[in-house]
N, C-alpha and C positions, 0 to 999 in steps of 0.2 A: 518773647520773640520780638525782634526789632523790625524796622521798616525796610530792611534790605530785600531787594528782589533778585538776589543771586539765586541760581538754581531754581528758577521759576519757569513757568510756561507762558508764552506769549501767543495770543490768539488775535488775528486781524482778519477782517472781511476780505475775501479774495476777489470779489467782483464777478465771480463765476456763478451767478444766480443769486436769488434773494437771501439764502442762508449759508452759502458756502464760506468756509473759513480756512485760513492757513494757520496751522498750529506749529509753533517752533518750540522744541524742547532741547536745550543745549544745541548740539549740531544736527539734531534730527528734525526733519521737516515733514509734516504730515498734513493731510486734509481732513476736514470734517464737514458734514452737511446733513440735511434732513432727507429722508427718502422722498421719491416723487409723490407718493401718496399723501405726504404732508406739505407739498408745495416746494420741496427742494429739487435739486438735480441729481442727488445720490452720488456726488463726486467723492465722498469719503464716508467713513463710519459716522453714525449719529452720536450725539453726546452720551446717550445711555449705552450704546455699543462700546464706547471708550471706557465707560465705567465698568461694564462687564469684563472687558479685556483686562483692566487693571486687577479686578478681583480674581480672574482666572490665572493671570500671570503670577500674582502674589501667592495664590494657592499652590500652584505647581512648584514655584521656587522654594516655598516653605517646606513642602514635602521632600523635595530634592535635598535641601540642607539637612533635614532631620534624618532621612534615610542614609545619607552619606556619613553623618556623625555616628549613627548606629551600626554602620557597615552592613546594612540590609541590601539584599539583591534587587533593588528597584531598578528596572531597566528603563522604563519610560512612564511618564504621567501625561494624561490628557484630561482637560476639564471642559465640559460643555455647560454653558450657562444660559439662563434666560431671566428676564425681569418682567414682572407684572405689577399692576396696581390692583390690590384686592380690598374688599370691604374691611374696615376696622371693626373691633368688637362692639363699638357703639352703633354699627349699622349705617351710619351717616357719612362718615369720612372714609378716605382710602389710605392705605399704607402700602409701602413698597415691599415686595417680596422678591428675593433673589434666590434662584434655585441653581444649584451646581451639581452636576453628575461627574464624579471623579472615576477615571479608569486607570487602574494601576497594572502595569506589566512587570512581571518578574516572579521568581519563585519565592513568594512571600507566604508566611503562615497566616492563618485566619486571625490570630492575635496581632500580628504585625499590620495586617490590613485594617483591623479595627483601630489600632493605635494611630495609624496614618490618618484615618478619618477624624479622630479627635484632634490631631495636630492641624488638620486643614481648618478646623473651626477657630484656631488660634492665629491664623495668618493676620498680619497687621491690617490689611485692607478690610478683612471680615470684621475685625474689632472696631475699626473706624466706622463702618456702616451700621454697626449695632449701637454706637454711642450717639447721643445728641451732639450736634455740631453747631458751631457759630460761624457764620459767613459775614465778614466785615467788608463793606463796599464804600468806596469814596470816589469822588471825581478827581481826575488828575489835573494838576496845574501845568504839566509839561506839554510839549508838542505831541501830536498823535504818534503812537508807536508805529514802527514800520516792521513788517515781516521780512525775513531773510530770503524769501523766494517770491516769485511772481505767481500769479494765478495759473499760468500755463505750466509752471514747474510742479504743480501739485496735482 
């Protein structure tokens, strides 16, 4: 993987509170913030809420692709998610636990429903969360990045 930052996400402080951010993804402009209980202004989803949204969207899309290929009568999928930090097996550290509840609408057999649950486990974001990851950080030599929107626009 090269150093190209094409197809990346740009996050810049919005100035609308201590934690509020403007998130630019291609031509999409979103906001992010912490809830008021954590000192933010709740101007957008929190980072963990974005992570859950990615997992939920990936799950639903993966199920739709599979059901379409199989020509199964899946009318609609919804995914409810939550994240908790729970004690690890050593009792000292915490690990992340992601829970998802998948609702399938359509005239599906019990076997089709079970297979779709198996497929949900294989969505790419699920696989990413289960693997160990590497995060590489470096300081930029360039001028500060500018977001494509103003704080008022998010």
